[in-house]
VOPAGU-2260 file (C-alpha; in pm, 1 decimal, decimal comma):
REM VOPAGU-2260
SITE   aa  ch    i         X         Y         Z
SITE  PHE   A    0    1219,1    2366,0    2717,0
SITE  GLN   A    1    1009,8    2661,3    2656,2
SITE  PRO   A    2     700,8    2761,7    2802,0
SITE  LEU   A    3     401,7    2600,1    2690,5
SITE  HIS   A    4     250,4    2885,2    2508,9
SITE  THR   A    5     588,1    2894,1    2285,9
SITE  LEU   A    6     532,3    2537,1    2184,3
SITE  ARG   A    7     182,8    2629,7    2087,8
SITE  ASN   A    8     253,8    2889,4    1886,0
SITE  ALA   A    9     542,2    2661,4    1696,8
SITE  GLU   A   10     289,8    2355,9    1704,9
SITE  LYS   A   11      58,1    2619,8    1470,0
SITE  GLU   A   12     317,7    2676,4    1223,3
SITE  LEU   A   13     369,3    2358,1    1163,4
SITE  LEU   A   14      12,0    2181,2    1117,0
SITE  PRO   A   15    -243,4    2234,8     869,1
SITE  GLY   A   16    -472,0    2536,4     901,6
SITE  PHE   A   17    -187,2    2817,9     927,6
SITE  HIS   A   18    -102,5    2894,6     585,9
SITE  GLN   A   19    -337,7    3130,8     333,2
SITE  PHE   A   20    -436,7    2960,8       9,7
SITE  GLU   A   21    -698,5    2997,2    -227,3
SITE  TRP   A   22    -812,5    2733,7    -493,0
SITE  GLN   A   23    -935,3    2829,1    -828,6
SITE  PRO   A   24   -1169,8    2731,5    -961,5
SITE  ALA   A   25   -1324,0    2702,0    -601,7
SITE  LEU   A   26   -1382,2    2373,2    -488,4
SITE  LYS   A   27   -1687,3    2198,4    -507,7
SITE  ASN   A   28   -1878,8    2143,2    -197,8
SITE  VAL   A   29   -1572,8    2261,7      -4,7
SITE  SER   A   30   -1528,0    2527,6     192,1
SITE  SER   A   31   -1329,1    2810,0     134,7
SITE  SER   A   32   -1174,2    2912,0     470,1
SITE  TRP   A   33    -819,8    2778,8     510,8
SITE  ASP   A   34    -777,8    2797,6     864,1
SITE  VAL   A   35    -921,4    2502,2     951,1
SITE  GLY   A   36    -711,8    2231,8    1194,9
SITE  ILE   A   37    -848,5    1877,7    1325,4
SITE  ILE   A   38   -1195,2    1802,7    1257,1
SITE  ASP   A   39   -1390,9    1558,0    1355,0
SITE  GLY   A   40   -1382,8    1292,5    1066,1
SITE  LEU   A   41   -1768,8    1210,0    1076,2
SITE  SER   A   42   -1805,8    1595,9    1016,7
SITE  GLY   A   43   -1882,7    1618,6     609,3
SITE  TRP   A   44   -2095,4    1302,5     622,0
SITE  THR   A   45   -2477,3    1341,4     596,4
SITE  THR   A   46   -2717,8    1151,3     815,2
SITE  PHE   A   47   -3047,5    1013,0     672,9
SITE  VAL   A   48   -3326,9     955,9     918,6
SITE  GLU   A   49   -3288,4     567,6     885,8
SITE  ASP   A   50   -2963,6     585,6     968,0
SITE  VAL   A   51   -2776,4     460,8    1244,4
SITE  PRO   A   52   -2479,8     737,6    1323,0
SITE  ALA   A   53   -2163,6     567,8    1313,4
SITE  ASP   A   54   -2028,2     418,6    1606,4
SITE  THR   A   55   -1668,8     513,8    1633,7
SITE  ILE   A   56   -1447,8     785,2    1685,6
SITE  SER   A   57   -1228,1     960,6    1409,8
SITE  ARG   A   58   -1020,5    1261,2    1392,4
SITE  ARG   A   59    -932,1    1428,9    1027,4
SITE  PHE   A   60    -740,1    1726,5     890,1
SITE  ARG   A   61    -918,7    1889,9     529,7
SITE  TYR   A   62    -702,4    1720,0     287,3
SITE  ASP   A   63    -658,0    2016,9      84,0
SITE  VAL   A   64    -573,3    2205,0     397,8
SITE  ALA   A   65    -309,3    1941,4     475,3
SITE  LEU   A   66    -214,3    1924,2     167,4
SITE  VAL   A   67    -112,6    2276,6     139,6
SITE  SER   A   68     119,7    2225,7     524,9
SITE  ALA   A   69     294,0    1956,0     301,6
SITE  LEU   A   70     401,6    2191,2      48,2
SITE  LYS   A   71     466,6    2468,3     313,0
SITE  ASP   A   72     703,6    2224,5     451,6
SITE  LEU   A   73     876,4    2169,0     143,4
SITE  GLU   A   74     917,2    2537,6      54,2
SITE  GLU   A   75    1278,9    2547,6     100,9
SITE  ASP   A   76    1329,9    2237,3    -160,3
SITE  ILE   A   77    1112,4    2371,9    -398,7
SITE  MET   A   78    1327,3    2706,5    -385,0
SITE  GLU   A   79    1655,2    2487,7    -398,0
SITE  GLY   A   80    1502,4    2302,3    -716,1
SITE  LEU   A   81    1390,5    2566,7    -915,3
SITE  ARG   A   82    1750,9    2732,6    -854,1
SITE  GLU   A   83    1940,7    2363,4    -916,2
SITE  ARG   A   84    1795,8    2345,1   -1263,1
SITE  GLY   A   85    1868,4    2699,5   -1337,1
SITE  LEU   A   86    1505,0    2846,0   -1338,2
SITE  ASP   A   87    1416,2    3198,0   -1252,0
SITE  ASP   A   88    1186,8    3181,0    -993,8
SITE  SER   A   89    1006,4    3505,8   -1087,9
SITE  ILE   A   90     934,1    3357,8   -1411,7
SITE  CYS   A   91     800,8    3033,4   -1272,6
SITE  THR   A   92     489,2    3108,1   -1068,2
SITE  SER   A   93     226,2    2838,6   -1284,8
SITE  GLY   A   94     264,0    2481,3   -1430,6
SITE  PHE   A   95     380,0    2297,6   -1131,4
SITE  THR   A   96     235,2    1936,7   -1086,2
SITE  VAL   A   97     277,3    1779,7    -768,0
SITE  VAL   A   98     205,5    1402,8    -748,7
SITE  VAL   A   99      78,3    1228,6    -386,0
SITE  LYS   A  100      82,3     890,4    -319,5
SITE  GLU   A  101    -166,5     763,9     -96,6
SITE  SER   A  102    -191,8     499,3     160,8
SITE  CYS   A  103    -445,7     325,7     375,4
SITE  ASP   A  104    -384,7      40,9     624,5
SITE  GLY   A  105    -590,4    -112,1     866,4
SITE  MET   A  106    -451,8    -201,8    1271,3
SITE  GLY   A  107    -489,1    -492,9    1447,7
SITE  ASP   A  108    -528,7    -454,5    1824,1
SITE  VAL   A  109    -495,9     -93,2    1986,0
SITE  SER   A  110    -676,0     -76,8    2304,9
SITE  GLU   A  111    -548,6       7,5    2638,0
SITE  LYS   A  112    -357,1    -255,9    2753,8
SITE  HIS   A  113    -341,9    -238,3    3169,9
SITE  GLY   A  114    -311,8    -559,6    3239,6
SITE  ASN   A  115    -696,0    -547,9    3400,5
SITE  GLY   A  116   -1019,6    -645,9    3256,4
SITE  PRO   A  117   -1080,3    -830,2    2899,8
SITE  ALA   A  118    -876,9    -735,7    2615,2
SITE  VAL   A  119   -1142,7    -482,5    2396,7
SITE  PRO   A  120   -1118,3    -588,9    1995,3
SITE  GLU   A  121   -1010,0    -220,4    1905,6
SITE  LYS   A  122    -911,9    -193,9    1567,7
SITE  ALA   A  123    -776,4     173,4    1402,3
SITE  VAL   A  124    -758,8     243,5    1072,4
SITE  ARG   A  125    -506,2     516,1     947,8
SITE  PHE   A  126    -509,7     729,3     584,5
SITE  SER   A  127    -205,0     915,8     506,5
SITE  PHE   A  128     -20,8    1055,7     247,1
SITE  THR   A  129     296,1    1144,7      66,5
SITE  VAL   A  130     445,3    1411,7    -191,3
SITE  MET   A  131     649,9    1174,5    -380,9
SITE  SER   A  132     739,5    1479,2    -659,8
SITE  ILE   A  133     686,4    1850,5    -803,5
SITE  SER   A  134     779,9    1896,8   -1102,9
SITE  ILE   A  135     698,1    2190,9   -1305,1
SITE  ARG   A  136     634,1    2301,8   -1703,4
SITE  VAL   A  137     814,8    2550,3   -1870,6
SITE  GLU   A  138     669,3    2719,8   -2217,9
SITE  GLY   A  139     867,0    2575,9   -2464,3
SITE  GLU   A  140     925,9    2247,1   -2329,3
SITE  ASP   A  141     734,8    1938,3   -2344,6
SITE  ASP   A  142     802,0    1728,3   -2041,7
SITE  GLY   A  143     791,0    1886,7   -1676,1
SITE  ILE   A  144    1133,0    1931,3   -1529,7
SITE  THR   A  145    1141,2    1769,9   -1188,7
SITE  ILE   A  146    1208,2    2015,4    -938,5
SITE  PHE   A  147    1174,4    1785,8    -588,7
SITE  GLN   A  148    1199,6    1435,0    -570,5
SITE  GLU   A  149    1120,5    1263,8    -201,0
SITE  PRO   A  150    1446,0    1102,9    -154,9
SITE  LYS   A  151    1270,3     859,0     117,5
SITE  PRO   A  152     929,8     807,3      12,3
SITE  ASN   A  153     932,2     473,3     237,8
SITE  SER   A  154     993,7     650,9     566,0
SITE  GLU   A  155     733,5     785,4     846,6
SITE  LEU   A  156     924,7    1060,4     868,0
SITE  SER   A  157     760,3    1173,2     458,3
SITE  CYS   A  158     453,4    1012,2     545,8
SITE  ARG   A  159     179,2    1266,8     683,4
SITE  PRO   A  160     -97,1    1118,7     865,7
SITE  LEU   A  161    -443,7    1275,6     713,7
SITE  CYS   A  162    -709,6    1081,7     878,7
SITE  LEU   A  163    -718,3     818,0    1222,6
SITE  MET   A  164   -1008,0     605,8    1316,4
SITE  PHE   A  165   -1141,5     356,7    1537,3
SITE  VAL   A  166   -1251,3     129,3    1282,7
SITE  ASP   A  167   -1213,6    -199,5    1190,6
SITE  GLU   A  168   -1080,0    -201,9     810,9
SITE  SER   A  169   -1363,1    -497,9     766,3
SITE  ASP   A  170   -1657,2    -269,3     821,5
SITE  HIS   A  171   -1678,1    -184,1     507,9
SITE  GLU   A  172   -1960,5      56,4     568,0
SITE  THR   A  173   -1828,8     274,7     847,4
SITE  LEU   A  174   -1475,6     299,5     642,1
SITE  THR   A  175   -1709,2     422,5     347,0
SITE  ALA   A  176   -1847,9     661,2     517,6
SITE  ILE   A  177   -1542,0     799,1     673,1
SITE  LEU   A  178   -1340,4     808,0     375,4
SITE  GLY   A  179   -1624,3     949,1     182,6
SITE  PRO   A  180   -1561,4    1327,2     232,1
SITE  VAL   A  181   -1225,2    1261,6     133,4
SITE  VAL   A  182   -1272,5    1106,2    -146,0
SITE  ALA   A  183   -1509,3    1401,3    -222,4
SITE  GLU   A  184   -1225,0    1648,7    -119,7
SITE  ARG   A  185   -1032,2    1484,1    -387,5
SITE  LYS   A  186   -1200,7    1490,8    -665,9
SITE  ALA   A  187   -1256,2    1796,0    -656,9
SITE  MET   A  188    -913,0    1911,1    -598,0
SITE  MET   A  189    -828,4    1727,8    -928,0
SITE  GLU   A  190   -1021,8    1959,3   -1145,6
SITE  SER   A  191    -851,8    2258,6    -948,9
SITE  ARG   A  192    -551,2    2419,7    -879,2
SITE  LEU   A  193    -419,2    2554,4    -599,0
SITE  ILE   A  194    -266,7    2926,8    -552,8
SITE  ILE   A  195     -20,7    2904,1    -204,8
SITE  SER   A  196     276,9    3161,9    -172,5
SITE  VAL   A  197     612,4    2961,8    -227,9
SITE  GLY   A  198     912,4    3186,1    -163,8
SITE  GLY   A  199     741,1    3502,3    -156,1
SITE  LEU   A  200     512,9    3496,8    -474,4
SITE  LEU   A  201     185,0    3341,4    -509,7
SITE  ARG   A  202     233,3    3048,5    -758,5
SITE  SER   A  203       2,4    2759,0    -897,8
SITE  PHE   A  204      -8,7    2394,0    -868,2
SITE  ARG   A  205    -193,3    2101,5    -942,4
SITE  PHE   A  206    -197,2    1747,3    -780,2
SITE  PHE   A  207    -205,9    1441,4    -863,7
SITE  PHE   A  208    -308,2    1120,5    -652,2
SITE  ARG   A  209    -215,9     768,9    -647,8
SITE  GLY   A  210    -367,7     518,3    -436,9
SITE  THR   A  211     -78,6     272,6    -392,8
SITE  GLY   A  212      48,2     214,9     -50,4
SITE  TYR   A  213    -279,0     -51,6      -2,6
SITE  ASP   A  214    -247,3    -380,0      68,9
SITE  GLU   A  215    -427,4    -633,9    -111,8
SITE  LYS   A  216    -751,2    -634,2     129,3
SITE  MET   A  217    -708,8    -279,6     145,9
SITE  VAL   A  218    -776,5    -297,4    -263,1
SITE  ARG   A  219    -976,0    -526,8    -295,4
SITE  GLU   A  220   -1222,6    -345,4     -43,8
SITE  MET   A  221   -1204,6      -8,6    -242,4
SITE  GLU   A  222   -1242,0    -172,3    -589,1
SITE  GLY   A  223   -1518,8    -341,7    -478,1
SITE  LEU   A  224   -1364,0    -733,3    -516,9
SITE  GLU   A  225   -1430,9   -1039,4    -387,0
SITE  ALA   A  226   -1188,4   -1127,4     -82,2
SITE  SER   A  227    -859,9   -1265,8    -184,4
SITE  GLY   A  228    -961,4   -1604,9    -150,3
SITE  SER   A  229   -1144,7   -1523,5    -444,5
SITE  THR   A  230   -1112,9   -1778,3    -759,5
SITE  TYR   A  231   -1030,3   -1406,1    -910,3
SITE  VAL   A  232    -672,6   -1410,4    -765,8
SITE  CYS   A  233    -555,4   -1097,1    -929,7
SITE  THR   A  234    -628,1    -706,3    -859,4
SITE  LEU   A  235    -486,5    -597,6   -1178,7
SITE  CYS   A  236    -587,0    -845,4   -1404,1
SITE  ASP   A  237    -863,0   -1133,5   -1461,9
SITE  SER   A  238    -708,6   -1453,2   -1461,6
SITE  THR   A  239    -892,3   -1723,6   -1212,1
SITE  ARG   A  240    -645,4   -1888,8   -1029,4
SITE  ALA   A  241    -648,9   -2196,4   -1230,9
SITE  GLU   A  242    -556,8   -1986,1   -1546,5
SITE  ALA   A  243    -291,6   -1821,9   -1315,5
SITE  SER   A  244     -82,5   -2193,4   -1202,7
SITE  GLN   A  245    -123,5   -2283,5   -1550,5
SITE  ASN   A  246      -0,6   -1967,1   -1728,7
SITE  MET   A  247     246,7   -1790,3   -1454,7
SITE  VAL   A  248     402,1   -1550,9   -1659,8
SITE  LEU   A  249     232,1   -1402,1   -1974,8
SITE  HIS   A  250     -24,4   -1172,5   -1850,3
SITE  SER   A  251     -87,8    -806,7   -1899,1
SITE  ILE   A  252    -345,8    -544,3   -1669,0
SITE  THR   A  253    -630,8    -495,9   -1751,3
SITE  ARG   A  254    -857,9    -361,1   -1465,3
SITE  SER   A  255    -888,3     -13,0   -1366,6
SITE  HIS   A  256   -1122,5     190,7   -1167,3
SITE  ASP   A  257   -1367,0     258,4   -1367,7
SITE  GLU   A  258   -1398,7     -82,0   -1546,8
SITE  ASN   A  259   -1478,2    -160,1   -1210,1
SITE  LEU   A  260   -1799,5      15,9   -1188,3
SITE  GLU   A  261   -1884,5     -40,9   -1526,9
SITE  ARG   A  262   -1874,7    -433,0   -1412,2
SITE  TYR   A  263   -2060,2    -341,0   -1081,1
SITE  GLU   A  264   -2353,0    -159,6   -1309,2
SITE  ILE   A  265   -2365,7    -484,1   -1490,1
SITE  TRP   A  266   -2333,1    -715,7   -1194,9
SITE  ARG   A  267   -2640,4    -489,9   -1036,9
SITE  LYS   A  268   -2881,3    -481,8   -1325,7
SITE  ASN   A  269   -2758,5    -838,0   -1465,6
SITE  PRO   A  270   -2863,7    -681,7   -1831,7
SITE  TYR   A  271   -2838,5   -1005,9   -2028,3
SITE  SER   A  272   -3043,5   -1213,1   -1765,8
SITE  GLU   A  273   -2721,3   -1474,6   -1675,4
SITE  SER   A  274   -2727,9   -1746,8   -1374,1
SITE  ALA   A  275   -2519,4   -1605,5   -1077,7
SITE  ASP   A  276   -2206,2   -1808,0   -1191,1
SITE  GLU   A  277   -2209,2   -1646,5   -1574,9
SITE  LEU   A  278   -2300,5   -1307,3   -1447,8
SITE  ARG   A  279   -1966,0   -1359,5   -1201,2
SITE  ASP   A  280   -1782,2   -1479,6   -1506,2
SITE  ARG   A  281   -1876,3   -1205,5   -1688,2
SITE  VAL   A  282   -1802,1    -944,9   -1439,5
SITE  LYS   A  283   -1462,1   -1148,5   -1298,9
SITE  GLY   A  284   -1569,7   -1119,0    -959,6
SITE  VAL   A  285   -1718,4    -720,5    -928,6
SITE  SER   A  286   -1942,4    -762,3    -633,6
SITE  ALA   A  287   -1959,7    -448,5    -456,1
SITE  LYS   A  288   -1951,4     -70,5    -565,0
SITE  PRO   A  289   -1621,2      31,9    -603,7
SITE  PHE   A  290   -1565,6     306,2    -373,7
SITE  MET   A  291   -1200,2     473,4    -370,0
SITE  GLU   A  292    -977,2     479,3    -654,9
SITE  THR   A  293    -649,0     328,6    -655,5
SITE  LEU   A  294    -386,8     229,8    -889,3
SITE  PRO   A  295    -346,4    -126,7    -990,5
SITE  THR   A  296      14,0    -215,2    -859,3
SITE  LEU   A  297     181,2    -472,4    -641,8
SITE  ASP   A  298     237,3    -381,5    -292,5
SITE  ALA   A  299     627,2    -436,0    -276,2
SITE  LEU   A  300     634,2    -529,0     125,5
SITE  HIS   A  301     328,4    -775,7     109,9
SITE  CYS   A  302     481,1    -940,5    -153,1
SITE  ASP   A  303     791,8   -1028,9      13,1
SITE  ILE   A  304     583,7   -1150,0     292,2
SITE  GLY   A  305     358,5   -1294,5      58,3
SITE  ASN   A  306     611,6   -1491,7    -140,4
SITE  ALA   A  307     798,1   -1593,0     201,6
SITE  THR   A  308     494,9   -1738,8     383,7
SITE  GLU   A  309     480,5   -1951,5      46,0
SITE  PHE   A  310     845,1   -2021,5      61,5
SITE  TYR   A  311     832,6   -2100,7     396,8
SITE  LYS   A  312     556,7   -2381,8     317,6
SITE  ILE   A  313     755,9   -2508,6       9,3
SITE  PHE   A  314    1063,2   -2569,9     264,2
SITE  GLN   A  315     825,0   -2721,0     541,8
SITE  ASP   A  316     702,8   -2971,2     238,1
SITE  GLU   A  317    1056,9   -3023,4     112,4
SITE  ILE   A  318    1142,0   -3133,3     466,2
SITE  GLY   A  319     878,9   -3413,2     468,5
SITE  GLU   A  320     932,4   -3516,6      66,9
SITE  VAL   A  321     616,5   -3435,6     -36,0
SITE  TYR   A  322     637,1   -3473,1    -399,4
SITE  GLN   A  323     670,1   -3861,2    -339,0
SITE  LYS   A  324     402,3   -3878,4     -80,7
SITE  SER   A  325     -10,4   -3810,0    -175,1
SITE  ASN   A  326    -169,0   -3691,3     129,2
SITE  PRO   A  327      57,9   -3630,9     477,0
SITE  SER   A  328    -143,0   -3576,3     764,9
SITE  ARG   A  329    -162,7   -3291,9    1004,8
SITE  GLU   A  330      65,0   -3437,3    1253,0
SITE  GLU   A  331     335,1   -3540,9    1003,5
SITE  ARG   A  332     289,4   -3147,3     899,8
SITE  ARG   A  333     345,2   -3026,4    1239,4
SITE  ARG   A  334     656,2   -3213,6    1304,5
SITE  TRP   A  335     798,9   -3094,0     937,5
SITE  ARG   A  336     747,0   -2732,9    1071,3
SITE  SER   A  337     882,7   -2811,1    1426,6
SITE  THR   A  338    1197,9   -2889,4    1244,2
SITE  LEU   A  339    1231,5   -2610,2    1031,0
SITE  ASP   A  340    1138,7   -2348,5    1304,4
SITE  LYS   A  341    1431,9   -2522,9    1515,7
SITE  GLN   A  342    1659,8   -2547,7    1248,0
SITE  LEU   A  343    1594,8   -2172,7    1173,2
SITE  ARG   A  344    1650,7   -2092,1    1547,2
SITE  ASN   A  345    1968,6   -2224,4    1610,7
SITE  LYS   A  346    2149,6   -2128,4    1269,6
SITE  LEU   A  347    2011,7   -1832,4    1153,4
SITE  LYS   A  348    1879,2   -1682,6    1544,4
SITE  LEU   A  349    1520,5   -1660,6    1393,8
SITE  LYS   A  350    1218,7   -1686,3    1594,1
SITE  PRO   A  351     906,3   -1885,8    1490,5
SITE  VAL   A  352     698,3   -1564,8    1448,5
SITE  MET   A  353     300,7   -1590,7    1489,1
SITE  ARG   A  354     226,7   -1416,0    1154,3
SITE  MET   A  355     457,9   -1360,3     866,2
SITE  ASN   A  356     642,9   -1015,8     901,0
SITE  GLY   A  357     847,4    -812,7     694,3
SITE  ASN   A  358    1211,8    -877,0     901,5
SITE  TYR   A  359    1088,8   -1223,7     945,2
SITE  ALA   A  360    1034,2   -1207,9     488,7
SITE  ARG   A  361    1349,8   -1059,0     450,0
SITE  ARG   A  362    1607,3   -1266,0     672,5
SITE  LEU   A  363    1394,5   -1581,3     542,2
SITE  MET   A  364    1462,1   -1512,4     174,1
SITE  THR   A  365    1852,1   -1510,8     130,4
SITE  ARG   A  366    2068,2   -1753,0       6,2
SITE  GLU   A  367    2216,9   -1840,5     372,5
SITE  ALA   A  368    1835,9   -1968,8     489,9
SITE  VAL   A  369    1797,0   -2188,4     213,2
SITE  GLU   A  370    2156,4   -2367,6     250,2
SITE  VAL   A  371    2054,5   -2384,7     638,5
SITE  VAL   A  372    1716,1   -2569,5     532,7
SITE  CYS   A  373    1895,6   -2751,6     266,5
SITE  GLU   A  374    2063,4   -2932,2     505,6
SITE  LEU   A  375    1731,2   -3118,0     630,6
SITE  VAL   A  376    1627,2   -3236,4     273,8
SITE  PRO   A  377    1755,9   -3560,7     194,9
SITE  SER   A  378    1784,1   -3570,7    -186,4
SITE  GLU   A  379    2052,3   -3407,7    -354,3
SITE  GLU   A  380    1818,1   -3302,3    -683,7
SITE  ARG   A  381    1538,5   -3116,9    -460,5
SITE  ARG   A  382    1848,2   -2943,6    -292,8
SITE  GLU   A  383    1972,1   -2787,6    -640,2
SITE  ALA   A  384    1616,2   -2718,2    -686,5
SITE  LEU   A  385    1535,4   -2533,5    -444,4
SITE  GLN   A  386    1893,6   -2331,6    -407,8
SITE  ARG   A  387    1784,4   -2258,2    -757,0
SITE  LEU   A  388    1482,6   -2146,0    -697,1
SITE  MET   A  389    1659,7   -1869,8    -428,4
SITE  GLU   A  390    1905,6   -1807,6    -648,3
SITE  LEU   A  391    1623,6   -1668,6    -900,0
SITE  TYR   A  392    1375,5   -1483,9    -671,7
SITE  VAL   A  393    1748,7   -1304,1    -479,7
SITE  GLN   A  394    1805,9   -1206,7    -862,0
SITE  MET   A  395    1422,1   -1096,9    -877,4
SITE  LYS   A  396    1349,2    -911,9    -582,7
SITE  PRO   A  397    1563,8    -575,6    -557,6
SITE  VAL   A  398    1330,9    -493,7    -911,3
SITE  TRP   A  399    1031,1    -483,5    -700,9
SITE  ARG   A  400    1197,8    -369,4    -391,1
SITE  SER   A  401    1396,8     -62,8    -486,1
SITE  THR   A  402    1332,7     298,5    -507,9
SITE  CYS   A  403    1467,9     327,9    -888,5
SITE  PRO   A  404    1529,9     -24,7   -1057,0
SITE  SER   A  405    1691,2     141,4   -1308,5
SITE  ARG   A  406    1913,4     321,1   -1104,0
SITE  ASP   A  407    1989,1      82,2    -877,6
SITE  CYS   A  408    1999,9    -222,0   -1029,9
SITE  PRO   A  409    1948,0    -207,6   -1462,0
SITE  ASP   A  410    2045,6    -559,9   -1496,0
SITE  GLN   A  411    1801,5    -761,6   -1290,4
SITE  LEU   A  412    1524,7    -548,3   -1454,0
SITE  CYS   A  413    1651,6    -644,0   -1807,5
SITE  ARG   A  414    1675,9   -1062,1   -1700,6
SITE  TYR   A  415    1366,7   -1022,6   -1481,4
SITE  SER   A  416    1098,7   -1141,6   -1771,9
SITE  TYR   A  417    1384,8   -1417,6   -1832,2
SITE  ASN   A  418    1384,7   -1488,6   -1460,2
SITE  SER   A  419    1008,3   -1493,7   -1379,7
SITE  GLN   A  420    1028,5   -1772,4   -1734,2
SITE  GLN   A  421    1285,7   -1975,7   -1560,3
SITE  PHE   A  422    1112,4   -1951,0   -1200,5
SITE  ALA   A  423     763,6   -2035,1   -1330,7
SITE  ASP   A  424     918,3   -2358,3   -1501,4
SITE  LEU   A  425    1067,1   -2485,6   -1168,6
SITE  LEU   A  426     768,9   -2467,9   -1024,2
SITE  SER   A  427     528,4   -2562,4   -1271,3
SITE  THR   A  428     771,8   -2884,3   -1299,0
SITE  THR   A  429     951,8   -2977,8   -1002,7
SITE  PHE   A  430     682,2   -2825,2    -720,9
SITE  LYS   A  431     415,4   -2938,6    -922,5
SITE  TYR   A  432     256,5   -3061,6    -626,7
SITE  ARG   A  433     251,8   -2731,1    -508,6
SITE  TYR   A  434      71,6   -2542,2    -805,1
SITE  ASP   A  435    -139,8   -2777,8    -950,9
SITE  GLY   A  436    -452,7   -2559,9   -1013,1
SITE  LYS   A  437    -349,6   -2339,0    -747,4
SITE  ILE   A  438    -106,6   -2013,1    -697,4
SITE  THR   A  439     -95,2   -1781,6    -423,6
SITE  ASN   A  440    -177,3   -1383,1    -486,4
SITE  TYR   A  441     118,0   -1240,9    -446,0
SITE  LEU   A  442     322,0   -1506,3    -660,8
SITE  HIS   A  443     100,9   -1426,1    -986,5
SITE  LYS   A  444     186,6   -1080,4    -938,6
SITE  THR   A  445     543,1   -1132,2    -851,8
SITE  LEU   A  446     572,0   -1370,3   -1194,3
SITE  ALA   A  447     333,7   -1187,5   -1403,1
SITE  HIS   A  448     279,2    -818,3   -1301,4
SITE  VAL   A  449     618,9    -656,3   -1265,2
SITE  PRO   A  450     778,2    -582,5   -1543,2
SITE  GLU   A  451     522,2    -406,8   -1659,1
SITE  ILE   A  452     434,2    -189,7   -1363,0
SITE  VAL   A  453     802,3     -89,2   -1360,3
SITE  GLU   A  454     769,8       1,8   -1730,7
SITE  ARG   A  455     475,2     266,6   -1643,9
SITE  ASP   A  456     591,7     355,3   -1283,3
SITE  GLY   A  457     923,8     367,1   -1324,0
SITE  SER   A  458     918,8     216,0    -970,0
SITE  ILE   A  459     726,0     -43,1    -747,6
SITE  GLY   A  460     961,7      -0,8    -387,6
SITE  ALA   A  461     864,3     351,2    -439,6
SITE  TRP   A  462     526,0     350,6    -414,4
SITE  ALA   A  463     453,4      87,2    -176,0
SITE  SER   A  464     287,8     104,7     145,8
SITE  GLU   A  465     562,0      85,2     400,1
SITE  GLY   A  466     612,9     456,7     512,7
SITE  ASN   A  467     230,9     415,6     619,1
SITE  GLU   A  468     300,2      67,4     790,7
SITE  SER   A  469     600,2     234,2    1024,1
SITE  GLY   A  470     340,7     538,7    1111,3
SITE  ASN   A  471     115,2     263,9    1239,1
SITE  LYS   A  472     411,5     177,9    1489,5
SITE  LEU   A  473     430,5     531,1    1599,5
SITE  PHE   A  474      67,0     557,8    1638,3
SITE  ARG   A  475      50,8     253,3    1885,5
SITE  ARG   A  476     357,1     452,7    2096,4
SITE  PHE   A  477     204,8     781,8    2096,0
SITE  ARG   A  478    -179,1     633,9    2192,1
SITE  LYS   A  479      83,5     437,2    2483,6
SITE  MET   A  480     284,8     707,0    2587,6
SITE  ASN   A  481     235,5    1085,1    2476,4
SITE  ALA   A  482    -155,8    1095,1    2440,4
SITE  ARG   A  483    -356,1    1266,6    2749,1
SITE  GLN   A  484    -571,8     981,9    2846,9
SITE  SER   A  485    -920,8    1038,0    2668,8
SITE  LYS   A  486   -1006,8     889,8    2362,4
SITE  THR   A  487   -1099,6    1165,4    2191,3
SITE  PHE   A  488    -836,4    1384,2    2269,0
SITE  GLU   A  489    -617,0    1106,4    2195,8
SITE  LEU   A  490    -686,1    1070,8    1831,2
SITE  GLU   A  491    -602,8    1472,1    1798,5
SITE  ASP   A  492    -298,1    1416,0    2013,0
SITE  VAL   A  493    -164,7    1100,3    1786,5
SITE  LEU   A  494    -263,2    1302,3    1427,8
SITE  LYS   A  495     -63,6    1645,7    1559,2
């Protein structure tokens, strides 16, 4: 119970805008002042005469100031890392590289609930970053030496909010208007070095940004791709849904931000004077200007959820023996669904959910759950197929969930391609009725792209959006309880 002014002073040290720093060369189009705290999310956005001013409230930190604050938070870890590696900290003043994971996610209804009056459809978007690792390149060494690795990259504790806005994530114009300056700052920082005092000496840091904490909807929006119902099923390769259901496993990552930009230009100019269909096929579904560079990857959390939704539907179909029927009615489907829900509730204490969430998905995708479902499946042969399907899935899952698969589950990692091939064979034979010419987006990615991403990044789980999702929960909490009750203040309180 400190007096308010001591709390205020303590808070100042922890918030961005307290520590002095400079950039060499100076950042383009970014002020060189370092004592900048919370700013209006719309600042830095120049409006034209015809523009309608954005009707939203948004608050953020300046990106470079927030990164400095994050590094100063990790000051002890950096010094400890240098000592552990036997490096003399008085020599190590340059050559530091910081890898940053960026996450951005929309939140549904965050409106005030005080019981009366209509519920206003108020949505919010949070953009945040996590310092994933810091390494140093020593003279005479080719590879960098890692001196800090974030032990819990998916915790809300390591996930630092950068920008909060009351915007619907589908409102592309407003979203891009607010994130525009963030993108510009990020671009400027990539071409410069940060000079900051760490452990009593000035040291220089370079930054690499990796936008991996986005769900598929956000990736498609940022990269100018059609929405997720598109025939172009994947944000990593050019496959169509039909191709992906025929050839489930053999695909490689081809899409990139630069290529999407080139394709957008082709879409815009139509240099070969093609028809709309031909043009769309040429650009593989890129029909808007890519706005922010994301790293083509797979979001582990939404992968879990997407696949669990798919398995839930397979369970339903198997209970109703759809493989024998041609076109079951809606009534029948509803009946199978309630049978499935009842069974899961009785045997696994799994309450039915409106929208699949991470916890439900994790409980559903287990050997126990499939045992329970099999009690409702009449044919022995189908029961075995379902159990085999789940067994393969349980083998595959740790590879994209774990923070470091080569350390945590090397055997599953080695067998992944074989397992995914077996899984795909089962789907295209025993479960052909569901996968004839169609496949869900995340199932395609799970089968086709996981080994390649792990090989490139070393992990999928560590780069997922979970930390940001957990932060969403805190956002709701703070907004309801801890914020001074006026909109403008509120976001500032939550951002702190």
